DOBA-137616 format. One record per residue (C-alpha): residue number from 1; z, x, y. Coordinates in nm, 2 decimals, padded with zeros to 4 digits, m for minus. Layout:
N
<atom><resi>NUM</resi><z>Z</z><x>X</x><y>Y</y></atom>
...
This chain:
243
<atom><resi>1</resi><z>m02.43</z><x>01.35</x><y>00.21</y></atom>
<atom><resi>2</resi><z>m02.23</z><x>01.65</x><y>00.33</y></atom>
<atom><resi>3</resi><z>m01.85</z><x>01.65</x><y>00.30</y></atom>
<atom><resi>4</resi><z>m01.72</z><x>01.54</x><y>00.64</y></atom>
<atom><resi>5</resi><z>m01.34</z><x>01.55</x><y>00.56</y></atom>
<atom><resi>6</resi><z>m01.31</z><x>01.91</x><y>00.69</y></atom>
<atom><resi>7</resi><z>m01.43</z><x>01.83</x><y>01.05</y></atom>
<atom><resi>8</resi><z>m01.20</z><x>01.53</x><y>01.07</y></atom>
<atom><resi>9</resi><z>m00.91</z><x>01.74</x><y>00.95</y></atom>
<atom><resi>10</resi><z>m00.99</z><x>02.00</x><y>01.21</y></atom>
<atom><resi>11</resi><z>m01.00</z><x>01.73</x><y>01.47</y></atom>
<atom><resi>12</resi><z>m00.66</z><x>01.61</x><y>01.38</y></atom>
<atom><resi>13</resi><z>m00.52</z><x>01.96</x><y>01.38</y></atom>
<atom><resi>14</resi><z>m00.68</z><x>02.05</x><y>01.71</y></atom>
<atom><resi>15</resi><z>m00.54</z><x>01.74</x><y>01.89</y></atom>
<atom><resi>16</resi><z>m00.20</z><x>01.72</x><y>01.73</y></atom>
<atom><resi>17</resi><z>m00.12</z><x>01.36</x><y>01.82</y></atom>
<atom><resi>18</resi><z>m00.02</z><x>01.07</x><y>01.59</y></atom>
<atom><resi>19</resi><z>m00.30</z><x>00.85</x><y>01.71</y></atom>
<atom><resi>20</resi><z>m00.56</z><x>01.12</x><y>01.64</y></atom>
<atom><resi>21</resi><z>m00.42</z><x>01.17</x><y>01.29</y></atom>
<atom><resi>22</resi><z>m00.44</z><x>00.79</x><y>01.23</y></atom>
<atom><resi>23</resi><z>m00.80</z><x>00.78</x><y>01.35</y></atom>
<atom><resi>24</resi><z>m00.90</z><x>01.08</x><y>01.13</y></atom>
<atom><resi>25</resi><z>m00.75</z><x>00.91</x><y>00.83</y></atom>
<atom><resi>26</resi><z>m00.94</z><x>00.59</x><y>00.91</y></atom>
<atom><resi>27</resi><z>m01.26</z><x>00.77</x><y>00.96</y></atom>
<atom><resi>28</resi><z>m01.22</z><x>00.95</x><y>00.63</y></atom>
<atom><resi>29</resi><z>m01.18</z><x>00.60</x><y>00.47</y></atom>
<atom><resi>30</resi><z>m01.48</z><x>00.48</x><y>00.66</y></atom>
<atom><resi>31</resi><z>m01.69</z><x>00.77</x><y>00.54</y></atom>
<atom><resi>32</resi><z>m01.58</z><x>00.71</x><y>00.18</y></atom>
<atom><resi>33</resi><z>m01.69</z><x>00.35</x><y>00.20</y></atom>
<atom><resi>34</resi><z>m02.02</z><x>00.43</x><y>00.36</y></atom>
<atom><resi>35</resi><z>m02.09</z><x>00.68</x><y>00.08</y></atom>
<atom><resi>36</resi><z>m02.00</z><x>00.43</x><y>m00.19</y></atom>
<atom><resi>37</resi><z>m02.20</z><x>00.16</x><y>m00.02</y></atom>
<atom><resi>38</resi><z>m01.91</z><x>m00.08</x><y>00.01</y></atom>
<atom><resi>39</resi><z>m01.95</z><x>m00.08</x><y>00.39</y></atom>
<atom><resi>40</resi><z>m02.26</z><x>m00.05</x><y>00.60</y></atom>
<atom><resi>41</resi><z>m02.31</z><x>00.08</x><y>00.95</y></atom>
<atom><resi>42</resi><z>m02.32</z><x>m00.23</x><y>01.18</y></atom>
<atom><resi>43</resi><z>m02.66</z><x>m00.35</x><y>01.29</y></atom>
<atom><resi>44</resi><z>m02.79</z><x>m00.43</x><y>01.63</y></atom>
<atom><resi>45</resi><z>m02.73</z><x>m00.80</x><y>01.71</y></atom>
<atom><resi>46</resi><z>m03.03</z><x>m01.03</x><y>01.72</y></atom>
<atom><resi>47</resi><z>m03.03</z><x>m01.06</x><y>02.10</y></atom>
<atom><resi>48</resi><z>m02.93</z><x>m00.70</x><y>02.20</y></atom>
<atom><resi>49</resi><z>m03.03</z><x>m00.74</x><y>02.57</y></atom>
<atom><resi>50</resi><z>m02.82</z><x>m01.05</x><y>02.64</y></atom>
<atom><resi>51</resi><z>m02.50</z><x>m01.02</x><y>02.44</y></atom>
<atom><resi>52</resi><z>m02.32</z><x>m01.31</x><y>02.61</y></atom>
<atom><resi>53</resi><z>m01.95</z><x>m01.37</x><y>02.54</y></atom>
<atom><resi>54</resi><z>m01.90</z><x>m01.73</x><y>02.63</y></atom>
<atom><resi>55</resi><z>m01.61</z><x>m01.81</x><y>02.86</y></atom>
<atom><resi>56</resi><z>m01.57</z><x>m01.45</x><y>02.97</y></atom>
<atom><resi>57</resi><z>m01.82</z><x>m01.46</x><y>03.26</y></atom>
<atom><resi>58</resi><z>m01.56</z><x>m01.39</x><y>03.52</y></atom>
<atom><resi>59</resi><z>m01.44</z><x>m01.08</x><y>03.34</y></atom>
<atom><resi>60</resi><z>m01.80</z><x>m00.97</x><y>03.29</y></atom>
<atom><resi>61</resi><z>m01.86</z><x>m01.01</x><y>03.67</y></atom>
<atom><resi>62</resi><z>m01.55</z><x>m00.81</x><y>03.75</y></atom>
<atom><resi>63</resi><z>m01.64</z><x>m00.52</x><y>03.52</y></atom>
<atom><resi>64</resi><z>m02.01</z><x>m00.49</x><y>03.60</y></atom>
<atom><resi>65</resi><z>m01.98</z><x>m00.45</x><y>03.97</y></atom>
<atom><resi>66</resi><z>m02.10</z><x>m00.11</x><y>04.10</y></atom>
<atom><resi>67</resi><z>m01.83</z><x>00.14</x><y>04.04</y></atom>
<atom><resi>68</resi><z>m01.75</z><x>00.49</x><y>04.14</y></atom>
<atom><resi>69</resi><z>m01.94</z><x>00.76</x><y>03.95</y></atom>
<atom><resi>70</resi><z>m01.60</z><x>00.89</x><y>03.85</y></atom>
<atom><resi>71</resi><z>m01.50</z><x>00.56</x><y>03.68</y></atom>
<atom><resi>72</resi><z>m01.41</z><x>00.57</x><y>03.31</y></atom>
<atom><resi>73</resi><z>m01.64</z><x>00.27</x><y>03.26</y></atom>
<atom><resi>74</resi><z>m02.01</z><x>00.36</x><y>03.28</y></atom>
<atom><resi>75</resi><z>m02.28</z><x>00.12</x><y>03.40</y></atom>
<atom><resi>76</resi><z>m02.37</z><x>m00.10</x><y>03.11</y></atom>
<atom><resi>77</resi><z>m02.05</z><x>m00.06</x><y>02.92</y></atom>
<atom><resi>78</resi><z>m01.97</z><x>m00.43</x><y>02.93</y></atom>
<atom><resi>79</resi><z>m02.30</z><x>m00.50</x><y>02.75</y></atom>
<atom><resi>80</resi><z>m02.23</z><x>m00.23</x><y>02.50</y></atom>
<atom><resi>81</resi><z>m01.89</z><x>m00.37</x><y>02.44</y></atom>
<atom><resi>82</resi><z>m02.03</z><x>m00.71</x><y>02.38</y></atom>
<atom><resi>83</resi><z>m02.31</z><x>m00.59</x><y>02.15</y></atom>
<atom><resi>84</resi><z>m02.05</z><x>m00.42</x><y>01.93</y></atom>
<atom><resi>85</resi><z>m01.84</z><x>m00.74</x><y>01.89</y></atom>
<atom><resi>86</resi><z>m02.14</z><x>m00.98</x><y>01.86</y></atom>
<atom><resi>87</resi><z>m02.31</z><x>m00.75</x><y>01.61</y></atom>
<atom><resi>88</resi><z>m02.00</z><x>m00.71</x><y>01.39</y></atom>
<atom><resi>89</resi><z>m01.91</z><x>m01.07</x><y>01.40</y></atom>
<atom><resi>90</resi><z>m02.26</z><x>m01.20</x><y>01.33</y></atom>
<atom><resi>91</resi><z>m02.30</z><x>m00.95</x><y>01.04</y></atom>
<atom><resi>92</resi><z>m01.98</z><x>m01.05</x><y>00.87</y></atom>
<atom><resi>93</resi><z>m02.03</z><x>m01.22</x><y>00.52</y></atom>
<atom><resi>94</resi><z>m01.82</z><x>m01.52</x><y>00.65</y></atom>
<atom><resi>95</resi><z>m01.96</z><x>m01.50</x><y>01.00</y></atom>
<atom><resi>96</resi><z>m01.76</z><x>m01.76</x><y>01.20</y></atom>
<atom><resi>97</resi><z>m01.96</z><x>m02.02</x><y>01.40</y></atom>
<atom><resi>98</resi><z>m01.88</z><x>m02.15</x><y>01.75</y></atom>
<atom><resi>99</resi><z>m01.66</z><x>m02.46</x><y>01.71</y></atom>
<atom><resi>100</resi><z>m01.82</z><x>m02.79</x><y>01.77</y></atom>
<atom><resi>101</resi><z>m01.53</z><x>m02.92</x><y>01.98</y></atom>
<atom><resi>102</resi><z>m01.60</z><x>m02.68</x><y>02.27</y></atom>
<atom><resi>103</resi><z>m01.33</z><x>m02.43</x><y>02.17</y></atom>
<atom><resi>104</resi><z>m01.37</z><x>m02.06</x><y>02.22</y></atom>
<atom><resi>105</resi><z>m01.64</z><x>m01.86</x><y>02.05</y></atom>
<atom><resi>106</resi><z>m01.49</z><x>m01.63</x><y>01.79</y></atom>
<atom><resi>107</resi><z>m01.65</z><x>m01.32</x><y>01.94</y></atom>
<atom><resi>108</resi><z>m01.49</z><x>m01.41</x><y>02.28</y></atom>
<atom><resi>109</resi><z>m01.15</z><x>m01.44</x><y>02.13</y></atom>
<atom><resi>110</resi><z>m01.18</z><x>m01.10</x><y>01.97</y></atom>
<atom><resi>111</resi><z>m01.31</z><x>m00.96</x><y>02.30</y></atom>
<atom><resi>112</resi><z>m01.02</z><x>m01.10</x><y>02.49</y></atom>
<atom><resi>113</resi><z>m00.77</z><x>m00.95</x><y>02.26</y></atom>
<atom><resi>114</resi><z>m00.94</z><x>m00.61</x><y>02.31</y></atom>
<atom><resi>115</resi><z>m00.95</z><x>m00.65</x><y>02.68</y></atom>
<atom><resi>116</resi><z>m00.58</z><x>m00.69</x><y>02.68</y></atom>
<atom><resi>117</resi><z>m00.57</z><x>m00.33</x><y>02.55</y></atom>
<atom><resi>118</resi><z>m00.44</z><x>m00.40</x><y>02.20</y></atom>
<atom><resi>119</resi><z>m00.58</z><x>m00.14</x><y>01.95</y></atom>
<atom><resi>120</resi><z>m00.40</z><x>m00.34</x><y>01.68</y></atom>
<atom><resi>121</resi><z>m00.56</z><x>m00.65</x><y>01.83</y></atom>
<atom><resi>122</resi><z>m00.50</z><x>m00.87</x><y>01.52</y></atom>
<atom><resi>123</resi><z>m00.13</z><x>m00.86</x><y>01.60</y></atom>
<atom><resi>124</resi><z>m00.16</z><x>m00.96</x><y>01.96</y></atom>
<atom><resi>125</resi><z>00.04</z><x>m01.28</x><y>02.03</y></atom>
<atom><resi>126</resi><z>m00.18</z><x>m01.58</x><y>02.12</y></atom>
<atom><resi>127</resi><z>00.02</z><x>m01.62</x><y>02.43</y></atom>
<atom><resi>128</resi><z>m00.18</z><x>m01.33</x><y>02.57</y></atom>
<atom><resi>129</resi><z>m00.51</z><x>m01.51</x><y>02.51</y></atom>
<atom><resi>130</resi><z>m00.58</z><x>m01.60</x><y>02.86</y></atom>
<atom><resi>131</resi><z>m00.81</z><x>m01.43</x><y>03.12</y></atom>
<atom><resi>132</resi><z>m00.64</z><x>m01.13</x><y>03.28</y></atom>
<atom><resi>133</resi><z>m00.56</z><x>m01.16</x><y>03.65</y></atom>
<atom><resi>134</resi><z>m00.79</z><x>m01.01</x><y>03.91</y></atom>
<atom><resi>135</resi><z>m00.55</z><x>m00.72</x><y>03.97</y></atom>
<atom><resi>136</resi><z>m00.57</z><x>m00.62</x><y>03.60</y></atom>
<atom><resi>137</resi><z>m00.95</z><x>m00.62</x><y>03.61</y></atom>
<atom><resi>138</resi><z>m00.96</z><x>m00.43</x><y>03.93</y></atom>
<atom><resi>139</resi><z>m00.74</z><x>m00.16</x><y>03.77</y></atom>
<atom><resi>140</resi><z>m00.96</z><x>m00.15</x><y>03.47</y></atom>
<atom><resi>141</resi><z>m01.27</z><x>m00.10</x><y>03.68</y></atom>
<atom><resi>142</resi><z>m01.10</z><x>00.18</x><y>03.88</y></atom>
<atom><resi>143</resi><z>m00.96</z><x>00.39</x><y>03.59</y></atom>
<atom><resi>144</resi><z>m01.09</z><x>00.74</x><y>03.65</y></atom>
<atom><resi>145</resi><z>m01.29</z><x>00.92</x><y>03.38</y></atom>
<atom><resi>146</resi><z>m01.11</z><x>01.21</x><y>03.21</y></atom>
<atom><resi>147</resi><z>m01.21</z><x>01.56</x><y>03.33</y></atom>
<atom><resi>148</resi><z>m01.48</z><x>01.71</x><y>03.12</y></atom>
<atom><resi>149</resi><z>m01.26</z><x>01.97</x><y>02.95</y></atom>
<atom><resi>150</resi><z>m00.95</z><x>01.75</x><y>02.92</y></atom>
<atom><resi>151</resi><z>m00.82</z><x>01.67</x><y>02.57</y></atom>
<atom><resi>152</resi><z>m00.92</z><x>01.30</x><y>02.60</y></atom>
<atom><resi>153</resi><z>m01.28</z><x>01.38</x><y>02.70</y></atom>
<atom><resi>154</resi><z>m01.31</z><x>01.65</x><y>02.43</y></atom>
<atom><resi>155</resi><z>m01.18</z><x>01.42</x><y>02.17</y></atom>
<atom><resi>156</resi><z>m01.41</z><x>01.14</x><y>02.26</y></atom>
<atom><resi>157</resi><z>m01.71</z><x>01.38</x><y>02.25</y></atom>
<atom><resi>158</resi><z>m01.61</z><x>01.52</x><y>01.91</y></atom>
<atom><resi>159</resi><z>m01.56</z><x>01.17</x><y>01.77</y></atom>
<atom><resi>160</resi><z>m01.90</z><x>01.06</x><y>01.90</y></atom>
<atom><resi>161</resi><z>m02.07</z><x>01.36</x><y>01.74</y></atom>
<atom><resi>162</resi><z>m01.91</z><x>01.27</x><y>01.41</y></atom>
<atom><resi>163</resi><z>m02.02</z><x>00.91</x><y>01.44</y></atom>
<atom><resi>164</resi><z>m02.37</z><x>01.02</x><y>01.53</y></atom>
<atom><resi>165</resi><z>m02.38</z><x>01.22</x><y>01.21</y></atom>
<atom><resi>166</resi><z>m02.27</z><x>00.92</x><y>01.01</y></atom>
<atom><resi>167</resi><z>m02.53</z><x>00.70</x><y>01.17</y></atom>
<atom><resi>168</resi><z>m02.80</z><x>00.96</x><y>01.10</y></atom>
<atom><resi>169</resi><z>m02.71</z><x>00.96</x><y>00.74</y></atom>
<atom><resi>170</resi><z>m02.74</z><x>00.58</x><y>00.72</y></atom>
<atom><resi>171</resi><z>m03.05</z><x>00.44</x><y>00.54</y></atom>
<atom><resi>172</resi><z>m03.08</z><x>00.17</x><y>00.81</y></atom>
<atom><resi>173</resi><z>m03.10</z><x>00.39</x><y>01.11</y></atom>
<atom><resi>174</resi><z>m03.38</z><x>00.19</x><y>01.28</y></atom>
<atom><resi>175</resi><z>m03.17</z><x>m00.12</x><y>01.30</y></atom>
<atom><resi>176</resi><z>m02.83</z><x>00.04</x><y>01.32</y></atom>
<atom><resi>177</resi><z>m02.60</z><x>m00.01</x><y>01.62</y></atom>
<atom><resi>178</resi><z>m02.64</z><x>00.29</x><y>01.85</y></atom>
<atom><resi>179</resi><z>m02.36</z><x>00.53</x><y>01.89</y></atom>
<atom><resi>180</resi><z>m02.39</z><x>00.49</x><y>02.27</y></atom>
<atom><resi>181</resi><z>m02.28</z><x>00.13</x><y>02.22</y></atom>
<atom><resi>182</resi><z>m01.98</z><x>00.24</x><y>02.02</y></atom>
<atom><resi>183</resi><z>m01.89</z><x>00.49</x><y>02.30</y></atom>
<atom><resi>184</resi><z>m01.93</z><x>00.22</x><y>02.56</y></atom>
<atom><resi>185</resi><z>m01.70</z><x>m00.01</x><y>02.36</y></atom>
<atom><resi>186</resi><z>m01.45</z><x>00.27</x><y>02.33</y></atom>
<atom><resi>187</resi><z>m01.46</z><x>00.35</x><y>02.70</y></atom>
<atom><resi>188</resi><z>m01.39</z><x>m00.01</x><y>02.79</y></atom>
<atom><resi>189</resi><z>m01.11</z><x>m00.05</x><y>02.54</y></atom>
<atom><resi>190</resi><z>m00.95</z><x>00.28</x><y>02.66</y></atom>
<atom><resi>191</resi><z>m00.96</z><x>00.16</x><y>03.02</y></atom>
<atom><resi>192</resi><z>m00.80</z><x>m00.17</x><y>02.93</y></atom>
<atom><resi>193</resi><z>m00.52</z><x>00.01</x><y>02.75</y></atom>
<atom><resi>194</resi><z>m00.45</z><x>00.22</x><y>03.05</y></atom>
<atom><resi>195</resi><z>m00.43</z><x>m00.09</x><y>03.27</y></atom>
<atom><resi>196</resi><z>m00.22</z><x>m00.28</x><y>03.02</y></atom>
<atom><resi>197</resi><z>00.03</z><x>m00.01</x><y>02.99</y></atom>
<atom><resi>198</resi><z>00.04</z><x>00.04</x><y>03.37</y></atom>
<atom><resi>199</resi><z>m00.08</z><x>00.40</x><y>03.36</y></atom>
<atom><resi>200</resi><z>m00.33</z><x>00.56</x><y>03.59</y></atom>
<atom><resi>201</resi><z>m00.53</z><x>00.78</x><y>03.36</y></atom>
<atom><resi>202</resi><z>m00.68</z><x>00.78</x><y>03.01</y></atom>
<atom><resi>203</resi><z>m00.46</z><x>00.98</x><y>02.78</y></atom>
<atom><resi>204</resi><z>m00.55</z><x>01.12</x><y>02.44</y></atom>
<atom><resi>205</resi><z>m00.38</z><x>00.83</x><y>02.26</y></atom>
<atom><resi>206</resi><z>m00.60</z><x>00.59</x><y>02.46</y></atom>
<atom><resi>207</resi><z>m00.92</z><x>00.77</x><y>02.35</y></atom>
<atom><resi>208</resi><z>m00.81</z><x>00.77</x><y>01.99</y></atom>
<atom><resi>209</resi><z>m00.69</z><x>00.41</x><y>01.99</y></atom>
<atom><resi>210</resi><z>m01.02</z><x>00.29</x><y>02.14</y></atom>
<atom><resi>211</resi><z>m01.23</z><x>00.43</x><y>01.86</y></atom>
<atom><resi>212</resi><z>m00.97</z><x>00.31</x><y>01.61</y></atom>
<atom><resi>213</resi><z>m01.02</z><x>m00.04</x><y>01.75</y></atom>
<atom><resi>214</resi><z>m01.39</z><x>m00.01</x><y>01.66</y></atom>
<atom><resi>215</resi><z>m01.31</z><x>00.10</x><y>01.30</y></atom>
<atom><resi>216</resi><z>m01.06</z><x>m00.18</x><y>01.26</y></atom>
<atom><resi>217</resi><z>m01.30</z><x>m00.44</x><y>01.40</y></atom>
<atom><resi>218</resi><z>m01.57</z><x>m00.31</x><y>01.16</y></atom>
<atom><resi>219</resi><z>m01.34</z><x>m00.38</x><y>00.86</y></atom>
<atom><resi>220</resi><z>m01.19</z><x>m00.70</x><y>01.00</y></atom>
<atom><resi>221</resi><z>m01.23</z><x>m01.06</x><y>00.90</y></atom>
<atom><resi>222</resi><z>m01.36</z><x>m01.21</x><y>01.22</y></atom>
<atom><resi>223</resi><z>m01.26</z><x>m01.56</x><y>01.12</y></atom>
<atom><resi>224</resi><z>m00.90</z><x>m01.46</x><y>01.07</y></atom>
<atom><resi>225</resi><z>m00.89</z><x>m01.27</x><y>01.41</y></atom>
<atom><resi>226</resi><z>m01.03</z><x>m01.57</x><y>01.59</y></atom>
<atom><resi>227</resi><z>m00.83</z><x>m01.84</x><y>01.41</y></atom>
<atom><resi>228</resi><z>m00.59</z><x>m01.94</x><y>01.68</y></atom>
<atom><resi>229</resi><z>m00.41</z><x>m02.27</x><y>01.72</y></atom>
<atom><resi>230</resi><z>m00.36</z><x>m02.25</x><y>02.09</y></atom>
<atom><resi>231</resi><z>m00.33</z><x>m02.02</x><y>02.38</y></atom>
<atom><resi>232</resi><z>m00.70</z><x>m02.01</x><y>02.49</y></atom>
<atom><resi>233</resi><z>m00.80</z><x>m02.06</x><y>02.85</y></atom>
<atom><resi>234</resi><z>m01.16</z><x>m02.11</x><y>02.94</y></atom>
<atom><resi>235</resi><z>m01.33</z><x>m01.94</x><y>03.24</y></atom>
<atom><resi>236</resi><z>m01.19</z><x>m02.24</x><y>03.44</y></atom>
<atom><resi>237</resi><z>m00.84</z><x>m02.17</x><y>03.30</y></atom>
<atom><resi>238</resi><z>m00.82</z><x>m02.50</x><y>03.12</y></atom>
<atom><resi>239</resi><z>m00.72</z><x>m02.52</x><y>02.75</y></atom>
<atom><resi>240</resi><z>m01.05</z><x>m02.56</x><y>02.55</y></atom>
<atom><resi>241</resi><z>m00.92</z><x>m02.73</x><y>02.24</y></atom>
<atom><resi>242</resi><z>m00.81</z><x>m02.62</x><y>01.90</y></atom>
<atom><resi>243</resi><z>m01.00</z><x>m02.50</x><y>01.60</y></atom>
């Protein structure tokens, strides 16, 4: 496997921003673990065409309406976002199961944390674990895509190329999660960050943080991330029990 540290270091130098340097470091660690076999590229979930996130139907409906061609969220990005989360959660050694008492599905808890735009989603207070208001979702759906030659767009393209190389080097390529799904996940998280921070456009730090969220989710313990005592609201905005 070729040495990929140099391209990542070049990436960090080219886009001199703390978030980019953090992501380059995390990707170097990811590459090391992939080479050692201590971490594997995530697999496609068992039901890739219907990656439902229970309880988030209203959010899905808001983010899958026809959008402008200039929107940061491409058609199908919600499904890509869901496939990434469902695939990583289901592949975890201690994969959490839906609670028997009707509480939230672990994948939906993780998704909701990410929808609130928290790249360090494991630290997001549980008070935020409720569906975002319609105005927030409308803002997310209307975030404009970065210009082709802007730093955020160039950074996202360079990161995706690196990820494509890592996926191609995997010995499980046939069943591996497509890089297009990772990119769709990143676009959605970046747009959510913009809305959450009440900005109008995707900045370089949003692009970096959205890919960083994917890396951290890949390494995360899904059960810990979804282990909440309260603060969940169902799609009907009623508390759905504890687990």
